[in-house]
C-alpha positions in Angstrom: 72.7 -121.0 -147.2 69.0 -119.6 -146.4 69.0 -115.8 -146.0 66.3 -115.9 -143.2 67.3 -114.1 -140.5 67.6 -113.5 -136.9 66.5 -111.1 -134.0 67.6 -107.8 -135.1 69.3 -105.3 -132.7 68.7 -101.4 -133.3 72.3 -101.0 -132.0 74.2 -104.0 -132.0 77.3 -104.7 -130.7 80.1 -104.2 -133.5 81.1 -107.3 -135.1 84.9 -108.0 -134.3 86.8 -106.4 -136.8 88.7 -108.6 -139.5 92.4 -108.1 -139.5 93.8 -106.1 -142.5 97.0 -107.5 -142.1 98.1 -109.0 -145.4 95.2 -106.8 -147.5 96.4 -104.0 -149.4 94.3 -101.1 -148.9 94.0 -98.0 -151.3 93.5 -94.0 -149.6 90.1 -93.4 -149.4 90.3 -89.5 -150.8 93.0 -90.6 -153.4 90.6 -93.6 -154.5 87.8 -90.4 -155.0 90.1 -88.4 -156.4 91.2 -91.5 -159.1 87.5 -92.0 -159.7 87.2 -88.0 -161.1 90.1 -88.4 -163.1 87.7 -91.3 -164.9 84.9 -89.2 -165.4 87.2 -86.2 -166.8 88.6 -88.4 -169.4 84.9 -88.6 -170.7 85.6 -85.1 -171.4 88.7 -85.9 -173.1 87.4 -89.2 -174.8 86.9 -88.6 -178.5 84.3 -90.8 -179.1 81.8 -89.0 -176.8 79.6 -86.7 -178.5 80.8 -82.6 -178.3 78.2 -81.6 -175.9 78.5 -84.7 -174.0 81.7 -83.7 -173.1 81.1 -80.1 -171.8 78.4 -82.0 -169.8 81.5 -84.1 -168.1 83.7 -81.1 -167.9 81.3 -79.7 -166.0 80.5 -82.8 -163.4 83.9 -83.2 -163.2 84.4 -79.5 -161.6 80.8 -80.6 -159.9 82.3 -83.5 -158.2 85.7 -81.6 -157.6 83.8 -79.1 -155.6 82.0 -81.8 -153.2 85.2 -83.2 -152.5 86.3 -80.0 -151.3 83.5 -79.4 -149.4 83.2 -82.3 -147.6 86.6 -83.7 -147.5 89.2 -81.2 -147.4 88.9 -80.1 -144.1 89.1 -83.5 -142.6 92.8 -83.8 -144.3 93.9 -80.6 -142.7 96.3 -81.2 -139.4 94.0 -80.5 -136.3 94.6 -78.5 -133.2 96.1 -81.2 -130.7 97.8 -83.0 -133.1 101.6 -84.3 -132.3 103.8 -83.1 -134.8 104.2 -87.1 -136.1 100.5 -86.8 -136.8 100.1 -83.4 -138.3 103.6 -83.8 -140.7 101.2 -86.8 -141.8 98.5 -85.0 -142.4 100.1 -82.1 -144.2 101.6 -84.5 -146.5 98.3 -86.5 -147.4 96.9 -83.2 -147.6 100.2 -82.0 -150.1 99.7 -85.3 -151.8 95.7 -84.5 -152.6 96.4 -80.9 -154.1 99.2 -82.9 -156.4 96.4 -84.7 -157.6 93.9 -82.0 -157.5 95.9 -79.7 -159.7 97.3 -82.4 -162.1 93.8 -82.4 -162.8 92.7 -79.1 -163.4 95.5 -78.9 -165.9 94.0 -82.1 -168.0 90.8 -79.5 -167.4 92.2 -76.5 -169.1 93.6 -78.4 -171.4 90.9 -80.3 -172.5 88.8 -77.3 -172.8 90.9 -74.6 -174.5 92.8 -77.0 -176.8 89.8 -79.5 -177.6 86.4 -78.4 -176.9 86.4 -74.8 -177.2 88.1 -74.8 -180.9 85.8 -78.2 -181.8 82.8 -76.5 -180.2 83.4 -73.2 -182.9 84.0 -75.7 -185.9 80.1 -76.7 -185.0 79.0 -73.1 -184.6 79.3 -72.6 -181.1 81.3 -70.3 -179.9 82.3 -69.2 -176.5 84.1 -65.9 -176.0 85.5 -63.2 -174.4 85.0 -59.4 -175.0 87.0 -59.3 -178.0 85.4 -61.9 -179.9 82.6 -59.9 -180.1 81.7 -57.7 -183.2 80.3 -54.1 -182.0 76.9 -54.4 -182.6 77.1 -57.5 -180.0 79.1 -55.3 -177.4 76.2 -53.0 -177.9 74.0 -55.5 -177.1 75.8 -56.9 -174.0 76.1 -53.2 -172.8 72.1 -53.2 -173.1 71.5 -56.6 -171.1 74.1 -55.4 -168.5 72.1 -52.3 -168.0 68.4 -53.9 -168.5 69.1 -56.9 -166.4 72.5 -57.3 -164.7 73.1 -54.3 -162.7 69.6 -54.5 -161.0 71.1 -57.2 -159.1 74.9 -56.3 -158.3 75.5 -54.4 -154.9 79.1 -53.6 -154.9 80.8 -54.4 -151.2 83.6 -51.9 -150.3 85.8 -54.1 -147.7 86.2 -50.7 -145.8 87.7 -51.5 -142.0 84.6 -49.9 -140.6 82.4 -52.4 -142.7 82.0 -56.2 -141.9 83.3 -58.5 -144.8 80.1 -59.8 -146.9 79.1 -63.3 -146.6 80.0 -65.4 -149.7 77.6 -68.3 -150.3 78.8 -72.0 -150.9 80.0 -71.9 -153.7 79.9 -68.6 -155.3 81.8 -66.5 -158.0 82.2 -62.9 -157.5 84.5 -60.1 -158.8 87.0 -57.7 -156.7 88.1 -54.8 -157.8 90.8 -52.6 -156.3 89.4 -48.7 -156.6 90.9 -45.3 -156.1 89.5 -42.4 -155.2 91.3 -39.7 -157.2 90.6 -36.2 -155.1 91.9 -38.4 -151.7 93.8 -41.1 -153.0 91.9 -43.7 -151.1 92.2 -47.3 -152.0 89.3 -49.6 -151.3 88.6 -53.0 -152.7 85.0 -53.7 -153.7 83.3 -57.2 -154.0 80.4 -58.0 -156.9 78.6 -61.1 -156.6 77.9 -62.9 -160.1 74.4 -63.1 -159.5 73.3 -66.8 -159.3 70.0 -66.3 -160.6 70.7 -65.3 -164.4 72.4 -67.6 -166.9 75.9 -67.7 -166.7 76.6 -67.7 -170.7 74.9 -64.9 -172.1 73.9 -65.9 -176.2 74.6 -62.9 -178.5 72.4 -62.5 -181.6 73.1 -59.1 -183.0 74.3 -59.6 -186.2 74.5 -62.8 -186.2 73.3 -66.3 -188.2 70.9 -68.9 -187.5 73.8 -71.3 -187.6 76.2 -69.6 -185.0 75.4 -69.5 -181.6 78.0 -66.7 -179.7 78.0 -67.1 -175.9 80.1 -64.4 -173.7 80.6 -65.2 -170.0 78.2 -63.1 -167.6 81.5 -62.5 -165.4 82.9 -60.9 -168.7 80.1 -59.0 -169.3 80.5 -57.7 -165.5 84.1 -56.7 -165.6 83.4 -55.3 -169.0 80.9 -52.8 -167.9 82.4 -52.4 -164.1 83.4 -48.6 -164.7 79.5 -48.1 -164.3 79.6 -49.6 -160.9 82.2 -47.0 -159.6 81.5 -43.3 -161.0 84.4 -41.0 -160.0 86.5 -43.6 -158.8 89.3 -45.1 -160.6 89.4 -49.6 -161.0 93.3 -50.3 -160.6 92.8 -53.9 -160.3 91.0 -56.8 -161.2 90.2 -60.6 -159.7 87.6 -63.0 -159.8 87.4 -65.2 -157.2 85.3 -68.6 -156.1 85.2 -69.6 -152.7 83.9 -73.3 -151.3 82.7 -73.6 -147.4 83.7 -76.7 -145.4 79.7 -78.3 -145.5 80.8 -80.7 -142.9 79.6 -78.7 -140.0 78.6 -79.9 -136.2 76.1 -78.9 -134.5 75.4 -79.4 -130.6 72.0 -81.5 -130.3 71.0 -80.0 -126.9 68.3 -82.0 -127.0 66.4 -80.3 -129.8 64.3 -82.4 -132.5 65.6 -83.4 -135.6 63.8 -81.2 -138.0 65.1 -77.9 -135.3 68.9 -79.7 -135.0 69.3 -79.7 -139.6 67.9 -75.9 -139.7 70.3 -75.0 -137.3 73.0 -76.7 -139.1 71.7 -75.2 -142.3 72.1 -71.8 -140.8 75.4 -72.4 -139.7 77.1 -73.8 -142.5 76.8 -70.4 -144.5 79.5 -69.3 -142.0 81.7 -72.3 -142.3 85.1 -71.4 -143.2 86.6 -71.4 -146.4 88.5 -74.5 -147.2 89.5 -73.5 -151.0 89.8 -70.0 -153.0 89.9 -70.0 -157.1 91.5 -67.3 -158.6 92.1 -66.5 -162.5 95.0 -66.3 -163.9 97.2 -63.1 -163.4 95.0 -61.9 -160.8 95.9 -58.4 -158.6 98.4 -59.5 -155.8 97.2 -57.3 -153.0 93.8 -58.5 -153.7 94.6 -62.2 -153.4 96.6 -61.4 -150.1 93.5 -59.8 -148.6 91.4 -62.6 -149.3 93.6 -65.0 -148.3 94.4 -63.2 -144.8 90.5 -62.7 -144.3 89.7 -66.3 -145.1 92.9 -67.5 -143.0 94.0 -69.5 -145.8 97.5 -71.4 -146.3 99.4 -71.0 -149.9 97.8 -74.4 -150.6 94.4 -73.7 -150.3 94.5 -71.7 -153.3 94.2 -72.5 -156.6 94.9 -70.4 -160.0 92.5 -71.2 -162.6 94.1 -71.5 -165.9 91.3 -70.8 -167.7 87.5 -70.5 -167.2 86.9 -70.2 -163.2 83.7 -72.2 -163.0 83.3 -75.3 -165.3 80.1 -76.4 -163.9 78.6 -73.3 -165.7 79.2 -75.2 -168.8 75.7 -77.5 -168.6 74.1 -74.2 -169.9 76.0 -74.9 -172.8 75.6 -79.0 -172.9 72.2 -78.4 -172.7 71.9 -76.6 -176.7 69.3 -78.8 -178.4 71.5 -80.2 -181.4 71.0 -83.5 -181.8 73.8 -84.2 -184.0 76.6 -83.4 -181.1 74.8 -85.3 -178.6 74.1 -88.6 -177.3 71.5 -90.4 -179.4 68.4 -89.6 -177.5 66.7 -92.4 -175.1 63.2 -92.4 -173.9 62.7 -95.2 -171.1 60.2 -98.0 -171.7 57.4 -99.2 -170.3 58.6 -102.2 -168.8 56.8 -105.4 -170.3 55.2 -107.0 -167.1 53.2 -103.8 -166.8 52.1 -103.6 -170.4 50.6 -107.0 -170.1 48.2 -106.2 -167.5 45.2 -105.0 -169.4 45.7 -101.2 -167.3 45.6 -103.3 -164.0 48.4 -102.3 -162.4 48.1 -103.9 -158.6 47.0 -107.4 -161.2 50.2 -106.8 -162.9 52.0 -107.3 -159.3 50.0 -110.0 -158.1 50.8 -112.1 -161.3 54.4 -112.3 -160.5 57.6 -110.0 -158.9 58.5 -107.3 -161.2 62.2 -106.1 -161.8 62.4 -102.5 -162.6 65.8 -101.3 -164.2 65.7 -97.6 -164.3 66.9 -95.6 -167.0 65.6 -98.4 -169.2 62.9 -99.1 -167.7 60.4 -96.3 -167.1 60.7 -94.8 -164.0 57.4 -92.8 -164.2 55.7 -95.9 -166.0 56.5 -97.9 -162.8 57.6 -96.2 -159.6 55.6 -93.0 -160.0 52.9 -94.8 -161.4 53.0 -97.5 -158.6 52.7 -94.6 -155.7 50.2 -92.6 -158.4 47.4 -95.7 -158.7 47.6 -95.8 -154.7 47.3 -92.7 -154.0 44.0 -92.6 -156.8 42.7 -96.3 -155.9 39.1 -96.3 -153.4 40.8 -99.5 -152.2 44.2 -98.4 -151.2 44.1 -97.3 -146.9 47.6 -96.9 -146.4 51.0 -95.9 -148.1 54.3 -95.7 -146.7 57.4 -94.3 -148.1 61.2 -93.7 -147.2 62.4 -90.2 -148.8 66.2 -89.7 -148.8 66.3 -87.4 -152.1 63.1 -86.7 -154.2 63.9 -83.2 -155.7 61.7 -80.3 -156.6 58.1 -80.6 -157.5 58.1 -84.1 -158.2 54.8 -86.1 -159.3 55.4 -88.8 -156.2 55.0 -85.8 -153.9 52.0 -84.4 -155.4 50.4 -88.2 -155.6 50.8 -88.5 -151.6 49.8 -85.2 -150.5 46.7 -86.0 -152.9 46.0 -89.5 -151.1 46.7 -87.8 -147.9 44.2 -84.9 -149.0 41.9 -87.7 -149.8 41.8 -89.2 -146.0 44.4 -92.2 -147.0 47.0 -93.3 -144.1 50.3 -91.6 -145.3 53.3 -92.2 -143.9 57.0 -90.3 -145.1 60.0 -91.0 -143.4 61.9 -88.0 -144.5 65.7 -88.2 -143.5 66.7 -84.3 -143.5 70.3 -85.3 -142.7 70.7 -85.7 -147.0 73.7 -84.2 -148.0 72.8 -80.9 -150.2 69.1 -81.7 -149.7 68.6 -81.0 -146.7 66.7 -77.5 -147.3 64.7 -79.8 -150.0 64.0 -82.0 -147.7 62.8 -79.8 -145.0 60.3 -78.0 -147.6 58.9 -81.4 -148.8 58.1 -82.6 -144.8 56.4 -79.4 -144.1 54.1 -79.4 -147.5 53.2 -83.0 -146.8 52.2 -82.7 -143.0 50.1 -79.5 -144.2 48.4 -82.2 -146.1 47.5 -84.5 -143.2 50.8 -87.1 -143.8 52.8 -88.8 -140.9 56.3 -87.4 -141.4 58.9 -89.0 -139.1 62.9 -88.4 -139.5 63.4 -92.0 -138.3 65.8 -93.0 -136.0 67.6 -91.2 -133.5 71.4 -91.3 -134.5 71.0 -93.3 -137.7 70.3 -91.8 -141.0 67.4 -93.3 -143.2 68.8 -94.6 -146.3 66.6 -97.3 -147.2 64.5 -97.0 -150.5 61.3 -98.8 -149.6 57.7 -98.1 -150.0 54.6 -100.2 -149.3 50.9 -99.9 -150.1 48.2 -101.8 -148.6 44.8 -102.5 -150.3 41.7 -103.7 -149.0 41.2 -106.5 -151.6 37.6 -108.5 -150.7 37.4 -109.6 -147.2 41.1 -108.7 -146.2 44.1 -106.9 -146.8 46.9 -107.4 -149.6 49.9 -105.4 -149.2 52.6 -104.6 -152.3 55.8 -103.2 -151.7 58.4 -101.7 -153.4 62.1 -102.5 -152.6 64.6 -100.3 -154.9 68.8 -99.3 -155.1 67.8 -95.9 -155.9 65.9 -92.7 -154.7 62.4 -91.5 -155.5 63.7 -88.8 -157.4 62.1 -88.4 -161.1 64.9 -86.3 -162.2 68.1 -88.3 -161.4 66.1 -91.6 -162.7 66.3 -90.6 -165.9 70.4 -90.5 -165.8 71.3 -93.0 -162.5 71.2 -96.7 -163.4 69.3 -98.8 -160.4 67.3 -101.7 -159.4 64.1 -101.6 -157.8 61.4 -105.1 -157.0 57.3 -104.8 -157.1 56.6 -107.6 -155.1 53.4 -109.0 -153.0 55.4 -111.6 -151.7 53.7 -112.3 -147.9 57.2 -112.8 -146.4 58.6 -109.7 -147.8 56.1 -107.4 -147.3 55.7 -108.1 -143.7 59.4 -107.6 -143.5 59.2 -104.0 -144.9 55.9 -103.4 -142.2 58.5 -104.8 -139.7 61.1 -101.9 -141.1 58.2 -98.8 -141.1 57.3 -99.8 -137.7 60.9 -99.7 -136.5 61.4 -96.0 -138.3 58.4 -94.6 -137.2 57.8 -96.2 -133.4 59.8 -97.4 -130.8 60.8 -101.0 -130.9 64.3 -102.7 -130.1 64.4 -106.2 -131.7 62.5 -105.9 -134.8 62.3 -109.5 -136.4 63.0 -109.7 -140.4 62.8 -113.3 -142.2 64.3 -112.2 -145.5 65.3 -108.7 -146.0 68.7 -108.0 -144.7 68.4 -104.5 -143.1 71.4 -103.1 -141.1 72.7 -101.7 -139.1 71.2 -104.7 -137.3 71.9 -107.8 -139.3 73.2 -106.7 -143.0 76.6 -106.9 -142.2 77.0 -110.5 -140.7 74.5 -111.8 -143.2 76.8 -110.3 -145.9 79.8 -112.1 -143.8 78.3 -115.8 -143.8 77.9 -114.9 -147.2 81.2 -114.6 -148.1 82.3 -117.0 -145.5 80.2 -119.6 -146.9 82.1 -119.0 -150.6 85.3 -119.8 -149.0 84.0 -122.7 -147.5 82.6 -124.1 -150.8 85.9 -123.1 -152.8 88.4 -124.8 -150.1 85.8 -128.0 -150.2 86.0 -128.0 -154.1 82.5 -126.6 -154.8 82.0 -123.8 -157.3 82.4 -120.5 -155.7 82.1 -117.2 -157.0 81.3 -113.2 -155.4 80.3 -110.9 -157.9 79.1 -107.6 -156.4 78.3 -104.5 -158.0 78.7 -101.2 -155.9 79.1 -97.6 -155.9 81.9 -97.6 -153.2 83.8 -100.4 -151.8 85.5 -98.8 -148.1 84.6 -101.0 -145.3 87.5 -102.5 -143.8 85.9 -105.6 -142.3 84.5 -106.4 -145.9 87.8 -105.3 -147.4 90.1 -107.8 -145.3 87.2 -110.6 -145.7 87.3 -110.6 -149.4 91.2 -110.8 -149.3 90.5 -113.8 -147.3 88.0 -115.0 -149.7 90.7 -114.7 -152.4 93.5 -116.3 -150.5 90.8 -119.1 -150.4 90.7 -119.3 -154.4 87.5 -117.7 -154.5 86.7 -115.7 -157.9 85.7 -112.3 -157.0 84.7 -109.6 -159.4 83.6 -106.4 -158.6 82.3 -103.4 -160.0 82.7 -100.5 -158.3 82.1 -96.6 -159.7 83.7 -94.7 -157.4 85.6 -95.4 -154.0 87.5 -98.6 -153.9 89.9 -99.4 -151.3 90.9 -102.8 -151.8 94.4 -103.2 -153.9 93.5 -106.3 -156.7 95.4 -108.4 -158.2 98.0 -108.5 -155.6 100.4 -111.9 -155.9 99.4 -113.7 -152.6 97.0 -111.3 -150.8 94.5 -110.0 -153.5 95.0 -112.5 -156.9 92.1 -113.5 -157.2 90.4 -110.1 -156.8 89.7 -108.3 -160.1 88.0 -104.4 -160.0 86.1 -102.6 -162.7 84.6 -99.1 -163.2 81.8 -98.1 -165.6 81.9 -94.6 -166.5 79.4 -93.5 -168.9 76.2 -91.6 -170.4 74.6 -93.0 -167.2 75.5 -93.1 -163.4 76.1 -96.8 -162.4 74.1 -96.8 -159.6 72.7 -100.2 -158.3 74.3 -102.2 -155.7 73.4 -106.2 -157.1 75.6 -108.8 -155.0 76.1 -112.2 -156.2 77.5 -115.6 -154.5 77.7 -119.1 -156.0 76.8 -120.9 -153.5 77.7 -124.2 -154.8 76.0 -124.0 -157.7 77.7 -124.0 -161.3 74.7 -122.2 -162.8 74.8 -118.2 -161.9 71.1 -118.3 -161.4 71.1 -121.5 -158.8 72.8 -119.1 -156.9 72.2 -116.0 -154.1 71.1 -112.8 -155.6 70.4 -109.6 -153.6 69.6 -105.9 -154.5 69.8 -102.9 -151.9 70.1 -99.7 -150.9 73.5 -100.0 -149.1 77.5 -100.0 -150.8 80.2 -101.6 -148.6 81.0 -98.8 -146.4 81.0 -98.7 -142.6 78.5 -96.0 -142.5 76.4 -97.9 -144.6 76.2 -101.0 -142.9 77.4 -99.6 -139.6 75.8 -96.0 -139.2 72.0 -96.3 -141.4 68.9 -98.2 -142.3 69.6 -100.1 -145.1 67.9 -102.5 -146.9 68.5 -105.3 -149.3 66.4 -108.0 -150.7 67.2 -111.6 -151.8 65.4 -112.1 -155.7 63.7 -115.6 -155.3 62.6 -115.3 -158.9 64.0 -117.4 -161.4 63.6 -115.0 -164.1 64.5 -112.0 -162.5 67.5 -113.3 -161.4 68.3 -113.8 -165.4 67.7 -109.9 -165.5 70.3 -109.3 -162.6 73.0 -112.0 -164.3 72.8 -109.8 -167.5 73.2 -106.6 -165.9 76.6 -108.2 -164.2 77.6 -109.8 -166.9 76.9 -106.9 -169.3 79.3 -104.5 -167.0 81.9 -107.8 -167.2 82.1 -107.7 -170.4 82.4 -104.3 -171.2 85.2 -102.5 -173.0 84.2 -99.2 -174.2 82.8 -97.7 -170.8 84.9 -99.7 -168.2 88.5 -98.9 -166.4 90.3 -101.8 -164.7 91.9 -101.4 -161.2 95.3 -102.1 -160.9 97.3 -102.9 -157.9 98.8 -99.7 -157.0 94.8 -97.8 -156.9 95.7 -96.4 -160.6 93.0 -97.4 -163.2 93.5 -98.2 -167.1 90.7 -97.7 -169.5 89.6 -100.7 -171.8 89.6 -101.1 -175.6 87.3 -103.6 -177.7 89.9 -106.3 -178.7 89.4 -109.2 -180.8 87.7 -109.8 -184.4 84.0 -109.6 -183.0 84.9 -106.5 -181.1 83.4 -108.2 -177.7 82.0 -105.4 -175.4 82.4 -102.5 -177.6 79.2 -100.9 -177.5 79.5 -100.7 -173.8 76.9 -101.1 -170.7 75.1 -98.6 -171.6 74.1 -99.3 -175.5 74.2 -102.9 -174.7 71.1 -102.4 -172.0 69.4 -100.2 -174.6 69.4 -102.8 -177.1 68.3 -105.7 -174.4 65.3 -102.9 -173.3 64.2 -102.7 -176.9 64.4 -106.3 -177.8 62.6 -107.2 -175.0 59.9 -105.1 -175.8 59.9 -106.2 -179.6 59.6 -110.1 -178.0 
């Protein structure tokens, strides 16, 4: 089967929905929570180095914050719901809460019973006020007076004053104070400053071998009397709020940038969807907060230990080598090392597959843009930007290229969740430098990861393309696993150019010969690939599907995989997060196996393999791309996937898939009811005991030594 395509339509008529009858499905939100339970288990797992366990507790908490801010409001009964629908929504909301509470209890047990004592055994003491020596308390008091107090603004909740704005998410103290003269009782809020470290190291009377930390919030509470001279503090409660992030703003014909700026302003005043409080909170304070935020009892979570576990990232960052994962320095890709310093000659010599973080993002992707920016023969650089981070070298290269007079085109997605403000900033900076900044096609998010460099070579022009699964983000490239292709293949570079023309210009029927592009024809191409495997299985020819992605939720693709399973196609799905197809159900998905890889690096690449009638997997179809099999990716976003034709690069992709399928260290196997079972090494040879990430690091080192 060829992947050549077809005339694409920017707003296609949806394909007929494949029936879901006979395919067991898993609730998306519960699947998401089960993914986060696997993250939490990395903190519990004794095999994980101690400081990495602190990191995973923080990641678990951060993930849960994101779930609360983006999904919780969607679960609540909506105005206008009929009684059965409202009852169903409420039951689902309570089911979600039950799972969250069980995981929070496990988080507390991990911190209090395991992590904190083990840290103390290794000289890292996380203490409360009573755990400080008198010298350390004096140091903390001085720090409060000099560094903390100037940043605090007590705000009383008197009837004549408006309730202060609570940022998202934010931690605050609420003090119930009483005037001894008038007897007046007032609740006063004090926000914990976000600009200070949340764990303060106390060095007074300490030894070099010990690290003593006390929480910033603890220091504020212990010195709160300085904030309220002449009145009595009757009660105190620390609390944390999360707002709904999914704010809908009417377009009213405004430009996309103005619309996103309005959304950001509106989000500041979005309703609170969760209130977290410390144990033994002051009932009067909690009641006041609950009433003001219009929360139900199930929206309030009593935390049995520290309130904000994301602060443990500060502890996890301690430079104590023996308590961390062994250091890994990404390697220069071998194909680029052999190019005698001529980056573009290396790409002309043959397609190059980059696998991050094993291959260096700086030596591959950033160098691609950097060399183009400084190259006299380069006339044009075009790139899609979804997430780039702060002060990124890649953006500085683009600014330098624009200032040098090169044509620089940046398609910046302003609606990248949680990165809207950052993307607005960089869009303005690039425009000031003379770059052409556009924000894609109205009604569609631009999620593709593509770049195109055009150079003048001899008497003509040659194009170089990068097509990838991950963002152009320097920081996440060190911890996110992704793949990308550097190529001068004319068919691919022409398709990438067509994609940019679609994003920046005005076209209705862009045609692509090789790329799979959503929302035009990516879905239909994947459907054809799966249906070919069904036909091959029925005809007795080799058939197999192996797909690696972040999330699998699209009902049509889930139903189609169910059909393929029933036709006898072996299907292996490596899905890190949400997976809505239930595997191993007799007569339905008996031939479907689902596993999730959780560990040191975040598995982010999307790799697709179809046997296409061949016994040798390297003779099958391989694709990499930006899209998961979710309805939003296939229907409502601009995505790009590229076929990998070079046999050596296919071998690299098969190695990735095969390593994930052999993993018995970082892998979890999904059960028919949606639960996951952690895998452990078995057999005398300990197959898979190294885990995907260690195995891939060893493989990268072996390639360098060849």
